[in-house]
C-alpha positions as CSV (number, residue, x, y, z in Angstrom):
1,M,46.7,-13.1,-17.5
2,S,44.4,-10.4,-18.9
3,E,45.1,-8.2,-21.8
4,P,47.0,-5.0,-21.1
5,P,44.9,-1.8,-21.3
6,T,44.8,0.2,-24.5
7,P,45.7,3.8,-23.6
8,A,43.8,6.8,-24.9
9,P,40.4,5.9,-26.1
10,D,39.7,7.1,-29.6
11,D,37.7,10.2,-30.3
12,G,34.6,8.3,-31.6
13,T,35.9,7.5,-35.1
14,P,35.5,3.8,-36.0
15,T,39.3,3.3,-36.7
16,A,42.2,4.6,-34.7
17,T,44.5,6.9,-36.6
18,H,47.7,5.4,-35.3
19,H,49.0,1.9,-34.3
20,W,51.5,1.3,-31.5
21,I,53.6,-1.7,-30.4
22,M,55.7,-1.8,-27.2
23,T,57.8,-4.4,-25.5
24,I,59.0,-3.7,-22.0
25,Q,60.9,-5.6,-19.3
26,S,60.4,-5.0,-15.6
27,D,63.2,-4.9,-13.0
28,R,62.0,-8.3,-11.9
29,G,62.5,-9.7,-15.4
30,R,58.9,-9.9,-16.5
31,Q,58.5,-9.0,-20.2
32,A,55.3,-8.0,-22.0
33,T,54.5,-7.0,-25.6
34,S,51.3,-5.4,-26.6
35,D,49.9,-3.3,-29.4
36,G,46.8,-1.2,-30.0
37,G,45.2,1.6,-31.8
38,I,45.1,5.2,-30.7
39,T,43.6,8.4,-31.9
40,P,45.6,11.3,-30.4
41,G,44.0,14.4,-29.2
42,T,44.3,17.6,-31.2
43,H,47.4,18.8,-29.3
44,S,49.0,15.4,-28.5
45,T,52.6,14.8,-29.4
46,S,54.5,11.6,-30.1
47,A,56.1,12.0,-26.6
48,D,52.6,12.2,-25.1
49,I,51.5,9.0,-26.7
50,Y,54.8,7.3,-25.7
51,S,54.2,8.2,-22.1
52,E,50.5,7.0,-22.2
53,V,51.5,3.7,-23.7
54,L,54.5,3.2,-21.3
55,N,52.3,4.0,-18.3
56,A,49.7,1.5,-19.4
57,M,52.4,-1.2,-19.9
58,K,54.0,-0.5,-16.6
59,A,50.6,-0.9,-14.9
60,Y,50.2,-4.2,-16.8
61,V,53.5,-5.7,-15.6
62,G,53.0,-4.2,-12.1
63,S,56.2,-2.3,-12.0
64,T,57.2,1.4,-12.3
65,N,60.8,0.4,-13.0
66,C,60.9,-0.9,-16.6
67,T,63.1,-0.8,-19.6
68,V,61.6,-0.3,-23.1
69,I,62.9,-3.0,-25.4
70,F,60.9,-1.9,-28.5
71,Y,58.5,0.9,-29.3
72,S,56.8,1.8,-32.6
73,L,54.1,4.4,-33.4
74,A,52.9,4.7,-37.0
75,P,49.9,6.0,-38.9
76,N,47.3,3.3,-39.1
77,A,46.2,4.0,-42.7
78,I,47.6,2.0,-45.5
79,D,47.8,4.4,-48.5
80,A,49.1,1.9,-51.0
81,P,47.1,1.5,-54.2
82,A,45.0,-1.6,-54.6
83,V,46.6,-4.4,-56.5
84,A,44.7,-5.6,-59.6
85,R,44.3,-9.3,-59.8
């Protein structure tokens, strides 16, 4: 089985601005979980990204009738201060 496609290629920056995770189940019982990085376009919304990820995952499992079990979209940057050792 090959890896599912990563939707929405980034805009040329070396690191994607957001990280997504999705688990879906097809009407035939096939489950798939994947994650990836994405850099949304200037006018993209959270709903746009959800639709892109869902469509890519549906194509991966080979079904248009799927249920989303889990979805997360979060900024990719970790802004926590460095810990001194």
